[in-house]
C-alpha positions in Angstrom: -44.6 38.8 -12.4 -41.2 40.0 -11.1 -41.1 43.7 -10.6 -38.1 45.9 -11.2 -37.0 45.8 -7.5 -37.0 42.0 -7.5 -35.2 42.0 -10.8 -32.5 44.2 -9.4 -32.1 42.0 -6.3 -31.9 38.8 -8.4 -29.4 40.2 -10.9 -27.3 41.8 -8.2 -27.1 38.6 -6.1 -26.0 36.6 -9.1 -23.2 39.0 -9.9 -20.0 37.7 -8.1 -17.5 40.3 -7.1 -19.8 43.3 -7.3 -20.6 43.5 -3.6 -18.4 41.1 -1.7 -19.4 42.8 1.5 -18.1 45.8 3.3 -17.2 43.7 6.3 -15.1 41.3 4.2 -13.4 43.8 1.8 -12.7 46.8 3.9 -9.7 46.3 6.2 -11.1 48.7 8.8 -14.5 47.0 9.1 -15.5 44.5 11.7 -13.2 42.2 13.7 -12.4 38.6 14.3 -13.3 39.1 18.0 -16.8 40.2 17.0 -17.2 37.3 14.7 -16.4 34.8 17.4 -19.0 36.0 19.9 -21.4 33.4 21.3 -24.8 33.0 19.6 -27.9 34.8 20.7 -29.4 31.7 22.4 -26.9 32.2 25.2 -28.2 35.7 25.8 -31.8 34.5 25.7 -31.1 32.0 28.5 -29.4 34.6 30.6 -32.3 37.1 30.2 -34.9 34.5 31.0 -33.5 34.3 34.5 -33.3 38.0 35.2 -35.9 40.7 35.9 -36.2 43.7 33.7 -34.6 45.8 36.5 -31.7 43.4 36.8 -31.3 43.4 33.0 -31.1 47.2 32.9 -28.6 47.4 35.8 -26.4 44.8 34.2 -26.7 46.5 30.8 -25.6 49.9 32.2 -22.6 48.2 33.9 -21.5 46.3 30.8 -22.1 49.4 28.5 -19.5 51.2 30.6 -17.0 48.3 30.5 -13.5 49.3 29.2 -13.4 46.4 26.7 -15.5 47.4 23.5 -16.2 43.7 22.9 -18.1 43.6 26.3 -20.0 46.7 25.3 -20.9 45.1 22.0 -22.1 42.0 23.8 -24.2 44.2 26.0 -25.9 45.8 23.0 -26.6 42.5 21.4 -27.9 40.6 24.4 -29.5 43.4 26.5 -30.4 46.2 24.1 -31.9 43.9 21.4 -33.8 41.9 24.0 -35.0 44.7 26.2 -35.9 47.5 23.7 -38.0 49.7 24.0 -37.7 49.6 27.8 -34.1 50.9 27.5 -34.2 54.7 28.2 -33.5 56.9 25.3 -30.9 58.7 27.3 -29.0 55.5 27.6 -29.3 54.8 23.9 -27.8 58.2 23.1 -25.0 57.6 25.5 -24.2 54.3 23.8 -24.2 56.0 20.4 -21.6 58.4 21.7 -19.2 55.5 22.4 -15.6 56.2 21.4 -15.3 52.9 19.6 -16.8 52.9 16.1 -17.6 49.2 16.2 -19.8 49.8 19.2 -21.6 52.7 17.5 -22.1 50.6 14.4 -23.5 47.7 16.4 -25.9 50.0 18.3 -27.3 51.3 15.0 -27.7 47.8 13.6 -29.6 46.8 16.7 -31.8 49.8 16.7 -32.8 49.4 13.1 -34.4 46.0 13.9 -37.1 47.7 15.9 -38.3 50.1 13.1 -39.2 52.7 15.7 -39.7 56.3 14.4 -37.4 57.6 17.0 -34.5 55.8 15.4 -34.7 57.6 12.1 -33.3 61.0 13.4 -30.5 59.0 15.0 -29.6 57.4 11.7 -29.6 60.8 9.9 -27.2 62.1 12.6 -24.8 59.3 12.2 -24.7 59.6 8.4 -22.0 62.2 9.3 -20.1 60.0 11.8 -16.3 60.3 11.6 -15.9 56.6 10.9 -16.8 55.1 7.5 -18.2 51.9 8.9 -20.7 53.8 11.0 -21.7 55.9 8.0 -22.3 52.7 6.0 -24.5 51.2 8.7 -26.5 54.4 9.1 -27.0 54.5 5.3 -28.2 50.9 5.2 -30.5 51.6 8.1 -32.1 54.6 6.3 -33.0 52.4 3.4 -34.2 49.6 5.6 -36.7 51.9 7.1 -38.1 52.4 3.7 -39.4 55.9 4.6 -39.6 58.7 2.1 -36.0 59.7 1.7 -34.9 63.1 0.8 -32.3 62.6 -1.9 -30.6 65.9 -1.1 -29.5 64.1 2.1 -27.3 61.8 0.0 -25.6 64.5 -2.1 -23.0 64.8 0.7 -21.8 61.3 -0.1 -20.8 62.2 -3.7 -17.7 63.7 -2.1 -17.4 61.3 0.9 -13.7 60.5 1.6 -14.4 56.8 1.7 -15.0 54.9 -1.5 -16.7 52.2 0.5 -19.4 54.7 1.5 -19.8 56.0 -2.0 -20.1 52.5 -3.4 -22.7 51.7 -0.8 -24.8 54.7 -1.9 -24.6 53.5 -5.5 -25.7 50.0 -4.5 -28.5 51.1 -2.1 -30.0 53.6 -4.7 -30.2 50.7 -7.1 -32.0 48.5 -4.6 -34.4 51.2 -3.4 -35.3 52.6 -6.8 -35.8 56.0 -5.4 -37.4 58.5 -7.8 -34.9 61.1 -8.8 -31.9 58.8 -8.2 -30.7 58.8 -11.8 -28.6 62.0 -11.6 -26.8 60.8 -8.4 -26.1 57.4 -10.0 -24.7 59.1 -13.1 -22.4 61.2 -11.0 -21.2 58.2 -9.1 -20.6 56.4 -12.4 -17.8 58.9 -13.0 -16.2 58.4 -9.5 -12.5 58.4 -9.2 -12.6 54.9 -7.7 -13.3 52.0 -10.1 -15.4 50.0 -7.6 -17.7 53.0 -7.2 -18.0 53.5 -10.9 -18.9 49.8 -11.5 -21.5 49.7 -8.7 -23.2 52.9 -10.1 -23.1 51.5 -13.6 -24.6 48.3 -12.4 -27.5 50.1 -10.8 -28.0 52.2 -13.9 -27.9 49.3 -16.3 -30.4 47.3 -14.2 -32.8 50.1 -13.4 -32.4 52.5 -16.3 -31.2 50.5 -19.3 -32.0 53.1 -21.9 -30.4 56.0 -20.0 -27.3 53.9 -19.2 -26.3 53.0 -22.7 -24.1 56.0 -23.4 -22.5 55.6 -20.0 -21.7 51.9 -20.7 -20.2 52.8 -24.1 -18.0 55.4 -22.3 -17.1 52.8 -19.7 -15.7 50.5 -22.5 -12.7 52.9 -22.5 -12.5 53.1 -18.7 -9.0 53.3 -17.3 -9.7 50.2 -15.2 -9.6 46.9 -17.3 -12.1 45.2 -15.1 -14.7 48.0 -15.7 -14.0 47.9 -19.4 -14.5 44.1 -19.5 -17.7 44.3 -17.5 -19.2 47.2 -19.5 -18.5 45.3 -22.8 -20.2 42.2 -21.4 -23.1 44.1 -20.1 -23.7 45.8 -23.5 -23.5 42.5 -25.3 -26.2 41.1 -23.0 -28.4 44.1 -23.6 -28.1 43.4 -27.3 -29.5 39.9 -27.0 -33.0 41.2 -26.4 -33.1 44.8 -27.6 -35.8 46.9 -29.1 -35.4 47.6 -32.8 -34.4 51.2 -32.1 -31.9 50.2 -29.4 -30.3 47.5 -31.7 -29.7 50.0 -34.5 -28.4 52.6 -32.0 -25.9 50.3 -30.3 -24.8 48.6 -33.6 -24.0 52.0 -35.1 -21.7 52.7 -32.2 -19.6 49.6 -33.0 
């Protein structure tokens, strides 16, 4: 039997256009240089020939290189292969890098190890000055699947970046956190249409009864794509409604 979480994932992944990917859609996120980096097998072969001391020496040197792409390579090929032997002080130094792509890559790499020491670092970088770093920190918090204090995410209701607000709406839907309903409702009235749609999607999938009124409101949204999507979603909900729900929605026209 498919649970609600799996249902959300399946529905979400089958919905083209909802989450095309922050890296693909946001002009400031990622780079062609990063995409063309060599695969990890190259780094594996290098590390096999080096002692742990040599790895650490080379990592320290590369992490201070003036080219941020070299620093990203160092994170991917040294940090990911040598953790947790990398000193915490060095990790903190990397996370203070002036380049946001380096900070973001560091957080992505650290999340893979699921070490409790990483959680406070993620919380800290939820307030990073760069939107891409905040998005990575958000995703990392949910990937840890620890008990999350929803008050921590109230700050994102007014985040200056619509990409960050949309990510919050999407992640709350995936994680199904208890008490997320008020936050999703607030995001469904966001000034940016892509945030509203992402929040409405999470609401319709996870809280169909509570989302009906909001979907009806969205049928008069100022964005035509949101109106079209809300209408189609309500029509789908009517295909297998409860008796009470059918009567309620039909009466609304």
